[in-house]
N, C-alpha and C positions, 0 to 999 in steps of 0.2 A: 649696632646691627638692628636692635629692636626699634630704634627710631626710624631707621631706613625702611623696615618692614611695615611700620605703622603708616608712614607717609605713602609708601607704595600701595598699601591696602586702600587708603583714602583715595588715591588716584584712580585705581582700577574700579573702585566702587562708584566713583563719580562718572567715569566713562564706561558705564555698564553695558551699553550696546556693543561697543567695540570689543570689550572684554568677553562678552557672551559669544560673539562671533568667533573669536580666537579659541576660546575653550571648546566650543562645539566642533570646530574644524579639527583641532588636535585630538579630541576624544574619538571622533569617527575614524580618523586616520589610524589610531591605535586599536580601536575596538573591532573593526571589520575583519582583519585577518585572524584575531583571536576567536571571534564568534564563529567564523567559518570553520576553524579547526575543531571547535567544540561541537558544532552541528554535524560535521563529517564523522567525527569519532562516535557520536551517539547514533547516527544513522547506520554506521557500520556495525555497531553493537546490536542494534535491533534486527538488522538484516541477517546477521550471522546467528543470532539466537533462534530465529525461525528456521534457518537452514540446518543448524546443528541439531535441532530437535527432530529432524526427519532423516533417518539413516540412508535410505535408498529410494530412488524413483525409477520406474520402468516406463518408457514411452517410445514413440516412434523415432526412428533415426532422423537426425536433422540438427537443428540448433539446440544444444544442451542448455544454453542460457534461456531461450524462449520457453523451453519445456519447464525449467525450474521456476521461472517467474510466473508462468501460467498456473502451475500446480501449487506453488507455495503462497503466492500473493494474490491470486485470482485476478491478474491483469491479463485480459484476453490477448493472446498472441497467435500467429499463424502456425499452429501445431497440428500435424496430421494425427488423426485418431488411431487407436489400436482397438483390439477386440477383447471381449471378456475372456477369450481363450488364454490371453497372457496372464490374467489374474488367476485363472484355474491352473496354469502352468506353475506359477509360484506356489500356490497352495498345495499342489500335488508333491512338490519337492519335500514338504514337511519341515523345511528349514526356516520358515518365516510366516508371519501373518501378512495378509494382503488386503488393502483397502482401495476400492475403486474411486476415481474422481472423474466427473464428466462436466466440463465447464463450457459447453458450446452455446448455451442460451443465456438471455438476460431478461430482467423484469424491471422496467422503468429505470434503466441505467445501472442496475445492480446485477452482478453475475449470479446466475443460478448454479449452484454446485450440487450435482447429483452424486450421492455417496450412500454409505450404509451407517448404521448406528455405531459401528466400530470406529468411525472417524471421530465422533464426539468423545469416545473413551480415550482415543489416542491423543487428542488435543486437550483433554481435560476440560471440555466445554460442558457447562451445566445450564439448565433452564432457569431463568430468573422469573419469568412470568408466563403462565400457561402450562402447556404440556409438550412432551416430545412427539416426534413423528410416529404415528401408529397405523396409518393406512395410506393408500394411494391418494394423491391430491393434496396431502398435507405439506406444509412448509414451515420452517422455523427461521426467524430473522436474527441476524447479528444485531447487537445493541445499537450501533450507529445506523445501520440500514433501517431499523425500526423507527429511529428518531427522524431520519431524513425523509422516509416515506410516510411518516405519521400513521403507522399501522400497529395493531396489537392483536392479541388473541381474539378470535372470532371474526376478524376482518378478512377480506379477500384481496388477492393480488393476481393480476393478469400477466402472464408471460408475454414478452414482446415478440412479434413475428420477425423472422430473419430477413424477409424481403417483402416490403409492403406492396410491391408491384407483381409478385408471383401469386396469381390467383389460384394456382394449383398446389400451393404450399400448404404446410400444416397450419391448423387453426390454433390460436393462442389458447392456453389452458388456464381456467380460472381456479387458482389454488387457494386453499383454506389455510389461513395463518393459525397454526396450532400453538405456537409459543414464541418467546423472545429469549435469546441466550443472554446470560450474564456477560458483562463487559470483560473482555480478555486483553484489550489493548494490542490486538494482533489483526492481521487482515481478515480474520474470521468475523470481526465486528461489522464488516461492510458487505458481507455476502448473504444470499438467500439459499438455505439448504433444503433440499428435497431428497426423498428416497431415489435411488438410481432408477427404479422402475418408473417413477413419475417423470424423470428426465427423459426416459425413452418414449413415454407417451407424448411429451412435448415434441419430440423428434419425429413423431408419426409412426413409430414402430409398434405402437399399441393403440388401441382405441376402444370406445364403447359406443354401442348404437342400439336402436330399437330391436326388440326380440323378433326375429324373422318369423317365428312360429305364430306370432299374433298379428302380423301384417297382412291385411287383405287387399290393400290398394294395388291393382295391377300395374299402375304406373311406377310403383316402387319395387314390387317383387316381380322380376321378369320370368323366373323359372323356379319350379319346385320339383325336386326329384328325390323322393324319400326324405333322407336327412340332409340332403344337399340343397342349398338355396342360392339363388343368384339375384342380387339386387342392383339397382343403378344408383346414381349420385343423389337421387332424391331421398335416400334412406337417411333418417335423422341420426347424426353423430353428436355425441354429448361433448360439450367443451367444459364441463364441470363434473367432478366426481362426487357423488352424494351417496348416502346410505341406500337410496332407492335404486341407483343404477350402477353401483360399484361392481356387482356381479357380472355385468355385461362387458366389462373391460377385459380385454385379452390381447395377446401378442401373436404376431405372425412371424414364423422363422425360428431359427436356432439361436437361443440366447447366447451361446458361446461366440456367435458372430456379431453380436450387438456392439456398438461403439462405446468407447470410453476415451478420455483424454490421457490418463496416466494411471499407474498403480503405485500407491505408497507401500513400500516394502519395509516391514519391521522384522529383521532377522532375530533368531533366538540367541545367537552369540556371534563373536568375531569370526569364528571358523565358518559358520553358516553364511555370514556376509561375504567372505572371500570366495566360497564355493559358488554362491549365486552370481557374483560378479564374473567369475570365470566362465559361466555358462552363456554369457552374452558377448563373448569376445570373438566369436567366429566371424569370418568375413561375410558369409551369407546370412547372418542374423538380421532379421528385419527390424528388430527393436534394439534400443540401447538401455543400459542401466547406468545411473550416475549417482555420485555422492553430492547432494546439493551444497554441502559446506564447501567443497572444492570449487564448484562453479561460482558461488557467490563470493568466495574469497578472491577469485580472479576478477570479478566485477568490481569489488571494492579496491583492488589494486589499481584498476583503471581510473576509478574515482580519485584515488590519491594522486595519480599523475595529473589529472585535471586540477586538483587542488594545488599541486605544486606550481602549475602554470598561473593559477589565479594569485598565488602568493607572490610570484615574480611580478605580476601586474600590480599587486598592492605595493610592493617595494618601489617600483617605478613611480606609481601614483603618489606614494608617501614622500618620495624624494622631491617630486615636483611640488607637492603641497608644502613641504618644509622650506623649499626655496621661496615659494610665494609668501609664506609666513615671515621668512627673513626679510623679504622685500618690503612687506608691510611694516615691520619693525624699523627698517632703515628709513622708510618714508616718514614714519611717525617721528623719528629722531630729527629729521630735517624740518618737519613742521614744528617741532618743539625747540628749535634752535634758540629762540628768544627766551624761552623758559629756562634752558640750560645756562644761558648767559646771566640771567637773573640770579640763579643759584651761585654762580661764580662770584658775582658782585656781593652776595650775602655772606661770602666767606667759605663756601663749600669747595673742598679740594676736588681735583679731577677724580681721585679714587672714590670720594664720597658720592660724587655725581654718578659714577659708574655703578656704585653699590646700590643706589636708588633704582637705577634702570634694571640692574640684574634682579633686584628684589621683586620688581613688577613681573618680570618674566618667570621668576621662581613661583610666585603666587599663581600665575596662569597655568604653568606646567603642573603644579601640585593639584590644582583643582581638576585639570584634565585627567591626571592619573587616578585621582579618587573616583571620578565619574566613570572612567574606563573600568576600574576594578569593580565598582558597583554593578555596572552593566554586564560584565563578564560573569560575576557571581550569580546574578539573576538569570542569565542565560543558562548557566550550568544547572541551576536549581530547577528550571522549568523547561529544559531542553526536550525532555520526553513529551511533554504536553505540546510544545511547539511542533515537533515532528508529527504527532498524531493529528494535529489540526491541518498542517500544511501538506504533509506527504502521505501519511498512512490513512 
């Protein structure tokens, strides 16, 4: 047998191109379904980790999946806004902490997440460079966002207008980059965080402008009646919040009616969680409360169905590839007919000839299995990094 393996090894080494093609084809045929399973399992683990860390979400009625994806992963979805009254409703219950999330706007392709400092405590996010948000107009960047935007503490970032052709729309806000968050390997790395009030200023619910008491231009100040002033569109509105003009920024309307995307709800205990969920079950309730873990689990179940279909396709493709490899081997034997006849004339038995051919196939199969094992091991070792670069 050793002689047969040595001769087979010399043969496959001499015909290295054909051998390399066969090994590569078999390796890919074995590796792809195994790699897919590894990637899907890792993706499910990361998705579920994010969802499981968030007990409850309150948002407008509609697609629970869109609400969960928008709130957890900062992927913009067509989610109707709710008002701050819902957050106040949760807080008044005394059964949970409530954290607002407002993800309507973007800056250079990055979602602007309006929230409060409680969010950073809840997600265990810490500043790696610079400082935390301390005033209106400040923003902190996720680690990946800072890298992609090439920004750091002291730089400025302009929010993107919702509609470039809406001349009556809100003006972009020039935000001051206060700090950069330490990398958390979560969707938070890709977002731009601002205080919820800064997000409302971007939405046009608050603004700052010239002090009307100091304006003398009659083209700007139309009417002055005691402490009441009426100005026209020529009044200078600030698109950047600085130490000099921050006191001029103010809001119009009832804050409880201001919009947010969702409320992250952190109940005190299991009983409080059940009671809160019960309060949102009435038919006329305009909002919904959901457990993100249940929603994402349903999503991953759908992914597994798709994976099953892909595995079936891999089986069919693998079967076809196996037949093609078999055809290649058969054609190779036909081409090697004179070589086989020569071995017979040298005294090789039919079994010895078959042993030589089987040894060649064994060497090719062993090499393919080793390469497949190495590829799967490397994929398993670096699957999180692969997902972070490709998906997250």
